[in-house]
A tleap script that builds the chain and sets N, CA, C and O, in Angstrom:
source leaprc.protein.ff14SB
mol = sequence {
  NMET ILE LYS PHE GLU HIE TYR GLY LEU ARG
  GLY SER ASP VAL ARG LEU SER LYS ASP LYS
  PRO TYR ALA LYS VAL PHE ARG GLU MET TYR
  TYR PHE GLU SER LEU THR CGLY
}
set mol.1.N position { -5.213 -14.993 9.053 }
set mol.1.CA position { -3.701 -13.727 8.657 }
set mol.1.C position { -3.369 -13.496 7.105 }
set mol.1.O position { -3.358 -14.358 6.226 }
set mol.2.N position { -3.074 -11.985 6.966 }
set mol.2.CA position { -3.001 -11.891 5.595 }
set mol.2.C position { -1.530 -11.141 5.850 }
set mol.2.O position { -1.408 -10.282 6.723 }
set mol.3.N position { -0.444 -11.557 5.003 }
set mol.3.CA position { 0.849 -10.659 5.070 }
set mol.3.C position { 1.100 -9.995 3.450 }
set mol.3.O position { 0.945 -10.558 2.366 }
set mol.4.N position { 1.475 -8.802 3.705 }
set mol.4.CA position { 1.916 -7.858 2.516 }
set mol.4.C position { 3.164 -7.541 2.293 }
set mol.4.O position { 3.872 -7.087 3.192 }
set mol.5.N position { 3.504 -7.696 1.325 }
set mol.5.CA position { 5.377 -7.336 1.406 }
set mol.5.C position { 5.148 -6.419 0.222 }
set mol.5.O position { 4.574 -6.740 -0.819 }
set mol.6.N position { 5.767 -5.014 0.566 }
set mol.6.CA position { 6.364 -4.271 -0.462 }
set mol.6.C position { 7.590 -3.922 -0.599 }
set mol.6.O position { 8.242 -3.541 0.373 }
set mol.7.N position { 8.141 -3.999 -1.917 }
set mol.7.CA position { 9.519 -3.332 -2.074 }
set mol.7.C position { 9.605 -2.320 -2.775 }
set mol.7.O position { 8.504 -1.872 -3.095 }
set mol.8.N position { 10.688 -1.629 -3.245 }
set mol.8.CA position { 10.806 -0.209 -3.892 }
set mol.8.C position { 12.073 0.279 -3.758 }
set mol.8.O position { 13.056 -0.248 -3.236 }
set mol.9.N position { 11.933 1.459 -4.343 }
set mol.9.CA position { 13.122 2.319 -4.161 }
set mol.9.C position { 12.742 3.439 -3.840 }
set mol.9.O position { 11.914 3.933 -4.606 }
set mol.10.N position { 13.195 4.337 -2.537 }
set mol.10.CA position { 12.919 5.599 -1.754 }
set mol.10.C position { 14.004 6.825 -2.382 }
set mol.10.O position { 14.951 7.254 -1.722 }
set mol.11.N position { 13.738 7.190 -3.481 }
set mol.11.CA position { 14.572 8.551 -3.792 }
set mol.11.C position { 15.066 9.552 -2.015 }
set mol.11.O position { 14.578 9.456 -0.889 }
set mol.12.N position { 15.985 10.255 -2.458 }
set mol.12.CA position { 16.582 10.924 -1.472 }
set mol.12.C position { 16.324 12.583 -2.075 }
set mol.12.O position { 16.246 12.750 -3.292 }
set mol.13.N position { 16.252 13.278 -1.514 }
set mol.13.CA position { 16.300 14.612 -1.834 }
set mol.13.C position { 17.621 15.357 -1.425 }
set mol.13.O position { 18.070 16.405 -1.888 }
set mol.14.N position { 18.025 14.715 -0.641 }
set mol.14.CA position { 19.525 15.325 0.014 }
set mol.14.C position { 20.667 14.618 -0.541 }
set mol.14.O position { 20.671 13.395 -0.404 }
set mol.15.N position { 21.729 15.229 -1.200 }
set mol.15.CA position { 22.781 15.097 -1.830 }
set mol.15.C position { 23.900 15.896 -0.980 }
set mol.15.O position { 24.234 17.079 -1.042 }
set mol.16.N position { 24.430 14.690 -0.049 }
set mol.16.CA position { 25.332 15.455 0.973 }
set mol.16.C position { 27.183 15.479 -0.127 }
set mol.16.O position { 28.130 16.264 -0.105 }
set mol.17.N position { 26.950 14.405 -0.800 }
set mol.17.CA position { 28.484 14.173 -1.322 }
set mol.17.C position { 28.215 13.379 -2.070 }
set mol.17.O position { 27.164 12.738 -2.080 }
set mol.18.N position { 29.221 13.273 -2.914 }
set mol.18.CA position { 29.011 12.138 -4.168 }
set mol.18.C position { 29.434 10.423 -3.591 }
set mol.18.O position { 29.445 9.489 -4.392 }
set mol.19.N position { 29.667 10.289 -2.531 }
set mol.19.CA position { 29.572 9.060 -1.687 }
set mol.19.C position { 28.635 8.670 -1.478 }
set mol.19.O position { 28.548 7.452 -1.633 }
set mol.20.N position { 27.646 9.253 -1.111 }
set mol.20.CA position { 26.276 8.955 -0.355 }
set mol.20.C position { 25.264 8.653 -1.696 }
set mol.20.O position { 25.242 9.409 -2.668 }
set mol.21.N position { 24.568 7.628 -1.605 }
set mol.21.CA position { 23.385 7.035 -2.671 }
set mol.21.C position { 22.204 8.077 -2.422 }
set mol.21.O position { 21.831 8.713 -1.436 }
set mol.22.N position { 21.801 7.978 -3.677 }
set mol.22.CA position { 20.787 9.140 -3.993 }
set mol.22.C position { 19.156 8.166 -3.933 }
set mol.22.O position { 18.185 8.454 -4.632 }
set mol.23.N position { 19.196 7.151 -3.055 }
set mol.23.CA position { 18.364 6.408 -3.606 }
set mol.23.C position { 18.491 5.036 -2.749 }
set mol.23.O position { 19.404 4.257 -3.023 }
set mol.24.N position { 17.641 4.767 -1.789 }
set mol.24.CA position { 17.767 3.535 -1.159 }
set mol.24.C position { 16.455 2.482 -1.296 }
set mol.24.O position { 15.242 2.599 -1.473 }
set mol.25.N position { 17.106 1.743 -1.170 }
set mol.25.CA position { 16.057 0.458 -1.521 }
set mol.25.C position { 15.358 -0.016 -0.060 }
set mol.25.O position { 16.035 0.011 0.968 }
set mol.26.N position { 14.060 -0.417 -0.050 }
set mol.26.CA position { 13.284 -0.298 1.510 }
set mol.26.C position { 12.210 -1.722 0.807 }
set mol.26.O position { 11.893 -2.057 -0.335 }
set mol.27.N position { 11.882 -2.319 2.375 }
set mol.27.CA position { 11.527 -3.573 2.126 }
set mol.27.C position { 10.452 -3.187 3.462 }
set mol.27.O position { 10.778 -2.895 4.613 }
set mol.28.N position { 9.188 -3.286 2.920 }
set mol.28.CA position { 8.053 -3.012 4.243 }
set mol.28.C position { 6.996 -4.566 4.173 }
set mol.28.O position { 6.679 -5.046 3.084 }
set mol.29.N position { 6.570 -5.174 5.471 }
set mol.29.CA position { 6.005 -6.006 5.901 }
set mol.29.C position { 4.853 -5.550 6.617 }
set mol.29.O position { 4.903 -4.683 7.489 }
set mol.30.N position { 3.846 -6.122 6.255 }
set mol.30.CA position { 2.633 -5.603 7.107 }
set mol.30.C position { 1.458 -6.820 7.520 }
set mol.30.O position { 0.827 -7.304 6.581 }
set mol.31.N position { 1.195 -7.268 8.807 }
set mol.31.CA position { 0.505 -8.576 9.059 }
set mol.31.C position { -0.983 -7.889 9.120 }
set mol.31.O position { -0.920 -6.662 9.037 }
set mol.32.N position { -1.904 -8.257 9.207 }
set mol.32.CA position { -3.286 -8.346 8.750 }
set mol.32.C position { -3.909 -9.235 9.677 }
set mol.32.O position { -3.775 -10.317 9.104 }
set mol.33.N position { -4.599 -9.494 10.915 }
set mol.33.CA position { -5.436 -10.376 11.310 }
set mol.33.C position { -6.638 -10.086 11.041 }
set mol.33.O position { -7.098 -8.966 11.261 }
set mol.34.N position { -7.489 -11.302 10.397 }
set mol.34.CA position { -8.932 -11.207 9.664 }
set mol.34.C position { -9.465 -10.702 11.008 }
set mol.34.O position { -8.938 -10.833 12.112 }
set mol.35.N position { -10.647 -10.084 10.683 }
set mol.35.CA position { -11.795 -9.809 12.188 }
set mol.35.C position { -12.699 -10.414 11.914 }
set mol.35.O position { -13.496 -10.663 12.819 }
set mol.36.N position { -12.935 -10.847 10.724 }
set mol.36.CA position { -14.552 -11.555 10.502 }
set mol.36.C position { -14.238 -13.202 11.063 }
set mol.36.O position { -13.188 -13.843 11.113 }
set mol.37.N position { -15.313 -13.464 11.357 }
set mol.37.CA position { -15.521 -15.108 11.654 }
set mol.37.C position { -15.167 -15.515 12.867 }
set mol.37.O position { -15.282 -16.700 13.180 }
savepdb mol mol.pdb
quit
């Protein structure tokens, strides 16, 4: 089993108001099972 984690900032094109953030922090996790052996 392989685990891959990815973190970062994702920008937003929509600027609704000054109270809304322009970017969001995201975290993605992927799990892969080995198909060999």
